Biopython code that builds the backbone (N, CA, C, O; Angstrom):
import numpy as np
from Bio.PDB.StructureBuilder import StructureBuilder

atoms = [
    (1, "MET", "N", (1.656, -36.128, -8.559)),
    (1, "MET", "CA", (2.834, -35.394, -8.199)),
    (1, "MET", "C", (3.750, -36.302, -7.377)),
    (1, "MET", "O", (3.292, -36.991, -6.466)),
    (2, "LYS", "N", (5.032, -36.300, -7.697)),
    (2, "LYS", "CA", (5.987, -37.140, -6.981)),
    (2, "LYS", "C", (6.466, -36.448, -5.723)),
    (2, "LYS", "O", (6.692, -35.238, -5.697)),
    (3, "ASN", "N", (6.613, -37.245, -4.684)),
    (3, "ASN", "CA", (7.223, -36.727, -3.460)),
    (3, "ASN", "C", (8.727, -36.710, -3.644)),
    (3, "ASN", "O", (9.314, -37.678, -4.129)),
    (4, "LYS", "N", (9.346, -35.613, -3.256)),
    (4, "LYS", "CA", (10.800, -35.530, -3.345)),
    (4, "LYS", "C", (11.396, -36.269, -2.165)),
    (4, "LYS", "O", (10.970, -36.083, -1.025)),
    (5, "LYS", "N", (12.372, -37.098, -2.437)),
    (5, "LYS", "CA", (13.059, -37.819, -1.370)),
    (5, "LYS", "C", (14.145, -36.908, -0.812)),
    (5, "LYS", "O", (14.879, -36.262, -1.560)),
    (6, "TYR", "N", (14.233, -36.868, 0.497)),
    (6, "TYR", "CA", (15.247, -36.039, 1.148)),
    (6, "TYR", "C", (16.534, -36.828, 1.293)),
    (6, "TYR", "O", (16.525, -37.963, 1.770)),
    (7, "TRP", "N", (17.629, -36.233, 0.885)),
    (7, "TRP", "CA", (18.952, -36.826, 1.055)),
    (7, "TRP", "C", (19.697, -35.990, 2.081)),
    (7, "TRP", "O", (19.996, -34.822, 1.831)),
    (8, "PRO", "N", (20.002, -36.579, 3.242)),
    (8, "PRO", "CA", (20.672, -35.806, 4.296)),
    (8, "PRO", "C", (22.028, -35.289, 3.841)),
    (8, "PRO", "O", (22.747, -35.934, 3.078)),
    (9, "SER", "N", (22.341, -34.122, 4.330)),
    (9, "SER", "CA", (23.632, -33.513, 4.062)),
    (9, "SER", "C", (24.580, -33.850, 5.207)),
    (9, "SER", "O", (24.147, -34.076, 6.337)),
    (10, "SER", "N", (25.848, -33.880, 4.910)),
    (10, "SER", "CA", (26.817, -34.123, 5.983)),
    (10, "SER", "C", (26.868, -32.943, 6.944)),
    (10, "SER", "O", (27.441, -33.048, 8.029)),
    (11, "ASN", "N", (26.270, -31.817, 6.551)),
    (11, "ASN", "CA", (26.218, -30.637, 7.415)),
    (11, "ASN", "C", (25.014, -30.638, 8.352)),
    (11, "ASN", "O", (24.949, -29.832, 9.279)),
    (12, "ASP", "N", (24.057, -31.542, 8.114)),
    (12, "ASP", "CA", (22.869, -31.602, 8.965)),
    (12, "ASP", "C", (23.229, -32.103, 10.353)),
    (12, "ASP", "O", (24.031, -33.026, 10.488)),
    (13, "PRO", "N", (22.642, -31.502, 11.394)),
    (13, "PRO", "CA", (22.851, -32.033, 12.738)),
    (13, "PRO", "C", (22.240, -33.422, 12.856)),
    (13, "PRO", "O", (21.295, -33.742, 12.135)),
    (14, "VAL", "N", (22.755, -34.239, 13.740)),
    (14, "VAL", "CA", (22.250, -35.611, 13.894)),
    (14, "VAL", "C", (20.805, -35.634, 14.369)),
    (14, "VAL", "O", (20.105, -36.624, 14.153)),
    (15, "TRP", "N", (20.344, -34.564, 15.012)),
    (15, "TRP", "CA", (18.990, -34.516, 15.544)),
    (15, "TRP", "C", (17.963, -34.015, 14.537)),
    (15, "TRP", "O", (16.779, -33.931, 14.861)),
    (16, "LEU", "N", (18.394, -33.678, 13.310)),
    (16, "LEU", "CA", (17.473, -33.211, 12.278)),
    (16, "LEU", "C", (17.049, -34.386, 11.412)),
    (16, "LEU", "O", (17.885, -35.039, 10.787)),
    (17, "GLU", "N", (15.746, -34.656, 11.376)),
    (17, "GLU", "CA", (15.221, -35.777, 10.607)),
    (17, "GLU", "C", (14.523, -35.269, 9.350)),
    (17, "GLU", "O", (13.733, -34.326, 9.410)),
    (18, "GLU", "N", (14.810, -35.882, 8.239)),
    (18, "GLU", "CA", (14.190, -35.567, 6.956)),
    (18, "GLU", "C", (14.348, -34.100, 6.578)),
    (18, "GLU", "O", (13.552, -33.563, 5.807)),
    (19, "GLY", "N", (15.369, -33.456, 7.119)),
    (19, "GLY", "CA", (15.672, -32.082, 6.754)),
    (19, "GLY", "C", (14.826, -31.021, 7.416)),
    (19, "GLY", "O", (15.084, -29.832, 7.228)),
    (20, "TYR", "N", (13.810, -31.412, 8.194)),
    (20, "TYR", "CA", (12.959, -30.391, 8.791)),
    (20, "TYR", "C", (12.411, -30.740, 10.172)),
    (20, "TYR", "O", (11.950, -29.846, 10.882)),
    (21, "ARG", "N", (12.444, -31.976, 10.566)),
    (21, "ARG", "CA", (11.858, -32.396, 11.840)),
    (21, "ARG", "C", (12.954, -32.552, 12.890)),
    (21, "ARG", "O", (13.960, -33.222, 12.658)),
    (22, "ILE", "N", (12.748, -31.931, 14.036)),
    (22, "ILE", "CA", (13.732, -31.998, 15.108)),
    (22, "ILE", "C", (13.361, -33.135, 16.051)),
    (22, "ILE", "O", (12.258, -33.165, 16.597)),
    (23, "ASN", "N", (14.283, -34.060, 16.237)),
    (23, "ASN", "CA", (14.098, -35.136, 17.201)),
    (23, "ASN", "C", (14.582, -34.583, 18.540)),
    (23, "ASN", "O", (15.784, -34.502, 18.791)),
    (24, "GLU", "N", (13.622, -34.200, 19.404)),
    (24, "GLU", "CA", (13.984, -33.546, 20.668)),
    (24, "GLU", "C", (14.866, -34.413, 21.556)),
    (24, "GLU", "O", (15.781, -33.915, 22.212)),
    (25, "SER", "N", (14.591, -35.695, 21.571)),
    (25, "SER", "CA", (15.379, -36.593, 22.413)),
    (25, "SER", "C", (16.843, -36.595, 21.979)),
    (25, "SER", "O", (17.742, -36.478, 22.812)),
    (26, "VAL", "N", (17.081, -36.728, 20.680)),
    (26, "VAL", "CA", (18.457, -36.738, 20.162)),
    (26, "VAL", "C", (19.086, -35.365, 20.346)),
    (26, "VAL", "O", (20.268, -35.263, 20.676)),
    (27, "PHE", "N", (18.292, -34.289, 20.133)),
    (27, "PHE", "CA", (18.819, -32.947, 20.341)),
    (27, "PHE", "C", (19.311, -32.795, 21.787)),
    (27, "PHE", "O", (20.412, -32.299, 22.028)),
    (28, "CYS", "N", (18.490, -33.223, 22.732)),
    (28, "CYS", "CA", (18.842, -33.076, 24.150)),
    (28, "CYS", "C", (20.081, -33.876, 24.513)),
    (28, "CYS", "O", (20.955, -33.384, 25.226)),
    (29, "GLU", "N", (20.158, -35.109, 24.025)),
    (29, "GLU", "CA", (21.345, -35.929, 24.300)),
    (29, "GLU", "C", (22.596, -35.260, 23.750)),
    (29, "GLU", "O", (23.627, -35.198, 24.420)),
    (30, "THR", "N", (22.495, -34.759, 22.520)),
    (30, "THR", "CA", (23.628, -34.099, 21.877)),
    (30, "THR", "C", (23.992, -32.814, 22.611)),
    (30, "THR", "O", (25.166, -32.542, 22.862)),
    (31, "PHE", "N", (22.975, -32.027, 22.953)),
    (31, "PHE", "CA", (23.207, -30.748, 23.640)),
    (31, "PHE", "C", (23.891, -30.966, 24.982)),
    (31, "PHE", "O", (24.866, -30.288, 25.306)),
    (32, "ILE", "N", (23.384, -31.900, 25.749)),
    (32, "ILE", "CA", (23.955, -32.178, 27.074)),
    (32, "ILE", "C", (25.404, -32.637, 26.957)),
    (32, "ILE", "O", (26.254, -32.221, 27.744)),
    (33, "SER", "N", (25.684, -33.488, 25.983)),
    (33, "SER", "CA", (27.059, -33.987, 25.867)),
    (33, "SER", "C", (28.014, -32.932, 25.310)),
    (33, "SER", "O", (29.161, -32.856, 25.750)),
    (34, "THR", "N", (27.564, -32.117, 24.352)),
    (34, "THR", "CA", (28.470, -31.120, 23.770)),
    (34, "THR", "C", (28.660, -29.911, 24.668)),
    (34, "THR", "O", (29.683, -29.232, 24.584)),
    (35, "HIS", "N", (27.694, -29.636, 25.519)),
    (35, "HIS", "CA", (27.801, -28.479, 26.422)),
    (35, "HIS", "C", (28.185, -28.884, 27.842)),
    (35, "HIS", "O", (28.243, -28.045, 28.741)),
    (36, "LYS", "N", (28.441, -30.146, 28.033)),
    (36, "LYS", "CA", (28.886, -30.678, 29.319)),
    (36, "LYS", "C", (27.969, -30.230, 30.458)),
    (36, "LYS", "O", (28.398, -29.596, 31.422)),
    (37, "ILE", "N", (26.697, -30.582, 30.310)),
    (37, "ILE", "CA", (25.681, -30.264, 31.314)),
    (37, "ILE", "C", (25.184, -31.567, 31.916)),
    (37, "ILE", "O", (25.014, -32.562, 31.212)),
    (38, "VAL", "N", (24.953, -31.555, 33.221)),
    (38, "VAL", "CA", (24.333, -32.712, 33.879)),
    (38, "VAL", "C", (23.114, -32.209, 34.649)),
    (38, "VAL", "O", (23.031, -31.038, 35.020)),
    (39, "PHE", "N", (22.186, -33.110, 34.876)),
    (39, "PHE", "CA", (20.988, -32.799, 35.641)),
    (39, "PHE", "C", (20.983, -33.695, 36.857)),
    (39, "PHE", "O", (21.002, -34.919, 36.727)),
    (40, "CYS", "N", (20.956, -33.099, 38.046)),
    (40, "CYS", "CA", (21.018, -33.863, 39.284)),
    (40, "CYS", "C", (20.201, -33.161, 40.362)),
    (40, "CYS", "O", (20.315, -31.950, 40.549)),
    (41, "ASN", "N", (19.379, -33.931, 41.068)),
    (41, "ASN", "CA", (18.578, -33.404, 42.174)),
    (41, "ASN", "C", (17.755, -32.175, 41.784)),
    (41, "ASN", "O", (17.594, -31.245, 42.575)),
    (42, "GLY", "N", (17.236, -32.184, 40.552)),
    (42, "GLY", "CA", (16.355, -31.099, 40.117)),
    (42, "GLY", "C", (17.047, -29.869, 39.568)),
    (42, "GLY", "O", (16.385, -28.867, 39.297)),
    (43, "PHE", "N", (18.369, -29.914, 39.396)),
    (43, "PHE", "CA", (19.104, -28.758, 38.906)),
    (43, "PHE", "C", (20.071, -29.155, 37.802)),
    (43, "PHE", "O", (20.552, -30.287, 37.747)),
    (44, "PHE", "N", (20.345, -28.182, 36.912)),
    (44, "PHE", "CA", (21.382, -28.352, 35.903)),
    (44, "PHE", "C", (22.701, -27.902, 36.499)),
    (44, "PHE", "O", (22.754, -26.960, 37.290)),
    (45, "PHE", "N", (23.772, -28.593, 36.105)),
    (45, "PHE", "CA", (25.118, -28.222, 36.522)),
    (45, "PHE", "C", (26.030, -28.186, 35.311)),
    (45, "PHE", "O", (25.924, -29.031, 34.422)),
    (46, "THR", "N", (26.927, -27.207, 35.273)),
    (46, "THR", "CA", (27.967, -27.140, 34.253)),
    (46, "THR", "C", (29.306, -27.257, 34.967)),
    (46, "THR", "O", (29.363, -27.476, 36.177)),
    (47, "GLU", "N", (30.370, -27.108, 34.209)),
    (47, "GLU", "CA", (31.704, -27.136, 34.820)),
    (47, "GLU", "C", (31.876, -25.995, 35.823)),
    (47, "GLU", "O", (32.709, -26.070, 36.727)),
    (48, "ASP", "N", (31.076, -24.933, 35.651)),
    (48, "ASP", "CA", (31.162, -23.769, 36.535)),
    (48, "ASP", "C", (30.297, -23.907, 37.780)),
    (48, "ASP", "O", (30.330, -23.038, 38.652)),
    (49, "GLY", "N", (29.525, -24.982, 37.878)),
    (49, "GLY", "CA", (28.660, -25.175, 39.038)),
    (49, "GLY", "C", (27.193, -25.205, 38.661)),
    (49, "GLY", "O", (26.843, -25.402, 37.498)),
    (50, "ARG", "N", (26.341, -25.010, 39.649)),
    (50, "ARG", "CA", (24.885, -25.072, 39.460)),
    (50, "ARG", "C", (24.387, -23.917, 38.600)),
    (50, "ARG", "O", (24.807, -22.773, 38.771)),
    (51, "VAL", "N", (23.486, -24.234, 37.674)),
    (51, "VAL", "CA", (22.867, -23.222, 36.829)),
    (51, "VAL", "C", (21.690, -22.637, 37.601)),
    (51, "VAL", "O", (20.697, -23.323, 37.845)),
    (52, "THR", "N", (21.805, -21.374, 37.983)),
    (52, "THR", "CA", (20.721, -20.733, 38.737)),
    (52, "THR", "C", (19.836, -19.884, 37.841)),
    (52, "THR", "O", (18.678, -19.636, 38.177)),
    (53, "ASP", "N", (20.358, -19.437, 36.713)),
    (53, "ASP", "CA", (19.591, -18.657, 35.741)),
    (53, "ASP", "C", (19.564, -19.439, 34.433)),
    (53, "ASP", "O", (20.598, -19.600, 33.785)),
    (54, "GLU", "N", (18.385, -19.925, 34.042)),
    (54, "GLU", "CA", (18.279, -20.743, 32.836)),
    (54, "GLU", "C", (18.191, -19.926, 31.552)),
    (54, "GLU", "O", (18.205, -20.512, 30.469)),
    (55, "MET", "N", (18.098, -18.591, 31.624)),
    (55, "MET", "CA", (17.980, -17.790, 30.404)),
    (55, "MET", "C", (19.174, -17.968, 29.463)),
    (55, "MET", "O", (18.957, -18.117, 28.261)),
    (56, "PRO", "N", (20.411, -17.960, 29.940)),
    (56, "PRO", "CA", (21.519, -18.213, 29.010)),
    (56, "PRO", "C", (21.414, -19.597, 28.352)),
    (56, "PRO", "O", (21.741, -19.759, 27.176)),
    (57, "LEU", "N", (20.957, -20.582, 29.117)),
    (57, "LEU", "CA", (20.763, -21.924, 28.577)),
    (57, "LEU", "C", (19.692, -21.903, 27.490)),
    (57, "LEU", "O", (19.874, -22.491, 26.424)),
    (58, "ARG", "N", (18.578, -21.227, 27.758)),
    (58, "ARG", "CA", (17.503, -21.106, 26.772)),
    (58, "ARG", "C", (17.991, -20.365, 25.527)),
    (58, "ARG", "O", (17.628, -20.730, 24.409)),
    (59, "SER", "N", (18.808, -19.332, 25.711)),
    (59, "SER", "CA", (19.343, -18.575, 24.575)),
    (59, "SER", "C", (20.245, -19.441, 23.709)),
    (59, "SER", "O", (20.210, -19.348, 22.482)),
    (60, "THR", "N", (21.044, -20.274, 24.340)),
    (60, "THR", "CA", (21.926, -21.177, 23.596)),
    (60, "THR", "C", (21.107, -22.195, 22.815)),
    (60, "THR", "O", (21.419, -22.488, 21.661)),
    (61, "ILE", "N", (20.069, -22.733, 23.431)),
    (61, "ILE", "CA", (19.189, -23.688, 22.749)),
    (61, "ILE", "C", (18.520, -23.004, 21.563)),
    (61, "ILE", "O", (18.463, -23.566, 20.469)),
    (62, "TYR", "N", (18.012, -21.792, 21.779)),
    (62, "TYR", "CA", (17.371, -21.042, 20.703)),
    (62, "TYR", "C", (18.338, -20.838, 19.532)),
    (62, "TYR", "O", (17.967, -21.037, 18.375)),
    (63, "ALA", "N", (19.565, -20.445, 19.836)),
    (63, "ALA", "CA", (20.558, -20.198, 18.788)),
    (63, "ALA", "C", (20.827, -21.460, 17.967)),
    (63, "ALA", "O", (21.041, -21.381, 16.757)),
    (64, "GLU", "N", (20.817, -22.604, 18.611)),
    (64, "GLU", "CA", (21.078, -23.855, 17.890)),
    (64, "GLU", "C", (19.884, -24.313, 17.059)),
    (64, "GLU", "O", (20.059, -24.964, 16.028)),
    (65, "LEU", "N", (18.679, -23.981, 17.497)),
    (65, "LEU", "CA", (17.473, -24.453, 16.808)),
    (65, "LEU", "C", (16.914, -23.492, 15.773)),
    (65, "LEU", "O", (16.202, -23.923, 14.866)),
    (66, "LYS", "N", (17.211, -22.214, 15.878)),
    (66, "LYS", "CA", (16.515, -21.206, 15.077)),
    (66, "LYS", "C", (16.637, -21.410, 13.567)),
    (66, "LYS", "O", (15.712, -21.058, 12.835)),
    (67, "ASP", "N", (17.726, -21.954, 13.087)),
    (67, "ASP", "CA", (17.879, -22.158, 11.652)),
    (67, "ASP", "C", (17.169, -23.413, 11.143)),
    (67, "ASP", "O", (17.071, -23.620, 9.933)),
    (68, "TYR", "N", (16.680, -24.244, 12.050)),
    (68, "TYR", "CA", (16.076, -25.505, 11.651)),
    (68, "TYR", "C", (14.590, -25.603, 11.964)),
    (68, "TYR", "O", (13.876, -26.385, 11.335)),
    (69, "ALA", "N", (14.124, -24.834, 12.910)),
    (69, "ALA", "CA", (12.707, -24.884, 13.281)),
    (69, "ALA", "C", (11.996, -23.726, 12.602)),
    (69, "ALA", "O", (12.557, -22.643, 12.437)),
    (70, "SER", "N", (10.757, -23.974, 12.212)),
    (70, "SER", "CA", (10.045, -22.937, 11.486)),
    (70, "SER", "C", (8.912, -22.298, 12.266)),
    (70, "SER", "O", (8.455, -21.215, 11.900)),
    (71, "ASN", "N", (8.450, -22.932, 13.322)),
    (71, "ASN", "CA", (7.283, -22.416, 14.026)),
    (71, "ASN", "C", (7.554, -22.150, 15.503)),
    (71, "ASN", "O", (7.903, -23.062, 16.252)),
    (72, "ASN", "N", (7.393, -20.907, 15.910)),
    (72, "ASN", "CA", (7.364, -20.534, 17.326)),
    (72, "ASN", "C", (8.582, -20.976, 18.136)),
    (72, "ASN", "O", (8.435, -21.368, 19.294)),
    (73, "VAL", "N", (9.760, -20.920, 17.563)),
    (73, "VAL", "CA", (10.948, -21.388, 18.273)),
    (73, "VAL", "C", (11.176, -20.593, 19.551)),
    (73, "VAL", "O", (11.388, -21.175, 20.615)),
    (74, "ALA", "N", (11.134, -19.279, 19.455)),
    (74, "ALA", "CA", (11.393, -18.449, 20.636)),
    (74, "ALA", "C", (10.365, -18.718, 21.726)),
    (74, "ALA", "O", (10.714, -18.798, 22.904)),
    (75, "ARG", "N", (9.099, -18.859, 21.342)),
    (75, "ARG", "CA", (8.060, -19.110, 22.337)),
    (75, "ARG", "C", (8.250, -20.474, 22.991)),
    (75, "ARG", "O", (8.108, -20.605, 24.207)),
    (76, "LYS", "N", (8.574, -21.499, 22.185)),
    (76, "LYS", "CA", (8.743, -22.841, 22.738)),
    (76, "LYS", "C", (9.947, -22.920, 23.660)),
    (76, "LYS", "O", (9.870, -23.533, 24.725)),
    (77, "VAL", "N", (11.048, -22.314, 23.273)),
    (77, "VAL", "CA", (12.254, -22.348, 24.100)),
    (77, "VAL", "C", (12.070, -21.495, 25.351)),
    (77, "VAL", "O", (12.618, -21.820, 26.404)),
    (78, "GLY", "N", (11.310, -20.414, 25.250)),
    (78, "GLY", "CA", (11.144, -19.496, 26.351)),
    (78, "GLY", "C", (10.050, -19.848, 27.337)),
    (78, "GLY", "O", (9.928, -19.193, 28.373)),
    (79, "ARG", "N", (9.249, -20.864, 27.048)),
    (79, "ARG", "CA", (8.166, -21.242, 27.968)),
    (79, "ARG", "C", (8.730, -21.593, 29.326)),
    (79, "ARG", "O", (9.807, -22.181, 29.427)),
    (80, "GLN", "N", (8.016, -21.240, 30.353)),
    (80, "GLN", "CA", (8.472, -21.500, 31.714)),
    (80, "GLN", "C", (8.516, -22.985, 32.051)),
    (80, "GLN", "O", (9.429, -23.431, 32.745)),
    (81, "HIS", "N", (7.551, -23.752, 31.574)),
    (81, "HIS", "CA", (7.440, -25.134, 32.043)),
    (81, "HIS", "C", (7.490, -26.176, 30.940)),
    (81, "HIS", "O", (7.102, -27.323, 31.166)),
    (82, "SER", "N", (7.958, -25.810, 29.748)),
    (82, "SER", "CA", (8.146, -26.830, 28.718)),
    (82, "SER", "C", (9.087, -26.292, 27.651)),
    (82, "SER", "O", (9.663, -25.214, 27.797)),
    (83, "GLY", "N", (9.232, -27.047, 26.595)),
    (83, "GLY", "CA", (10.178, -26.691, 25.552)),
    (83, "GLY", "C", (11.486, -27.418, 25.775)),
    (83, "GLY", "O", (11.615, -28.171, 26.741)),
    (84, "PRO", "N", (12.460, -27.209, 24.902)),
    (84, "PRO", "CA", (13.716, -27.947, 25.002)),
    (84, "PRO", "C", (14.449, -27.812, 26.312)),
    (84, "PRO", "O", (15.052, -28.786, 26.763)),
    (85, "ALA", "N", (14.431, -26.654, 26.949)),
    (85, "ALA", "CA", (15.123, -26.531, 28.240)),
    (85, "ALA", "C", (14.495, -27.454, 29.271)),
    (85, "ALA", "O", (15.193, -28.068, 30.077)),
    (86, "GLU", "N", (13.177, -27.545, 29.239)),
    (86, "GLU", "CA", (12.476, -28.463, 30.148)),
    (86, "GLU", "C", (12.712, -29.907, 29.718)),
    (86, "GLU", "O", (12.811, -30.802, 30.557)),
    (87, "THR", "N", (12.800, -30.127, 28.414)),
    (87, "THR", "CA", (12.989, -31.479, 27.898)),
    (87, "THR", "C", (14.345, -32.035, 28.299)),
    (87, "THR", "O", (14.506, -33.252, 28.397)),
    (88, "LEU", "N", (15.320, -31.168, 28.533)),
    (88, "LEU", "CA", (16.638, -31.627, 28.962)),
    (88, "LEU", "C", (16.548, -32.345, 30.304)),
    (88, "LEU", "O", (17.390, -33.183, 30.628)),
    (89, "ARG", "N", (15.517, -32.006, 31.085)),
    (89, "ARG", "CA", (15.330, -32.659, 32.379)),
    (89, "ARG", "C", (14.823, -34.079, 32.149)),
    (89, "ARG", "O", (13.950, -34.292, 31.307)),
    (90, "PRO", "N", (15.348, -35.038, 32.873)),
    (90, "PRO", "CA", (14.826, -36.404, 32.761)),
    (90, "PRO", "C", (13.338, -36.422, 33.080)),
    (90, "PRO", "O", (12.902, -35.852, 34.079)),
    (91, "GLY", "N", (12.570, -37.075, 32.231)),
    (91, "GLY", "CA", (11.133, -37.145, 32.418)),
    (91, "GLY", "C", (10.420, -35.894, 31.957)),
    (91, "GLY", "O", (9.208, -35.774, 32.134)),
    (92, "GLY", "N", (11.166, -34.934, 31.354)),
    (92, "GLY", "CA", (10.594, -33.662, 30.914)),
    (92, "GLY", "C", (9.848, -33.753, 29.639)),
    (92, "GLY", "O", (9.318, -32.750, 29.161)),
]
sb = StructureBuilder()
sb.init_structure("model")
sb.init_model(0)
sb.init_chain("A")
sb.init_seg("    ")
for serial, (resi, resn, name, xyz) in enumerate(atoms, 1):
    if name == "N":
        sb.init_residue(resn, " ", resi, " ")
    sb.init_atom(name, np.array(xyz, "f"), 0.0, 1.0, " ", f" {name:<3s}", serial, name[0])
structure = sb.get_structure()
């Protein structure tokens, strides 16, 4: 049986590899730059100031990933101490 070669679409996000694998590092870099978020002294900051409630941030991450991830997206994004929201932190 032949393996089908994946040809990226111009509609694919830059962080999507081979049409199904999410490169978390690239996703985080892209997310931080497009949403204008910085991480400093243990906290996220937006143009509106310090992020004190991370649930809206987690919801935004979930919305961006849900069409591309197939397994446990809500659980991974919603975890208290890991997942993409935690990965946005340097060293996360």
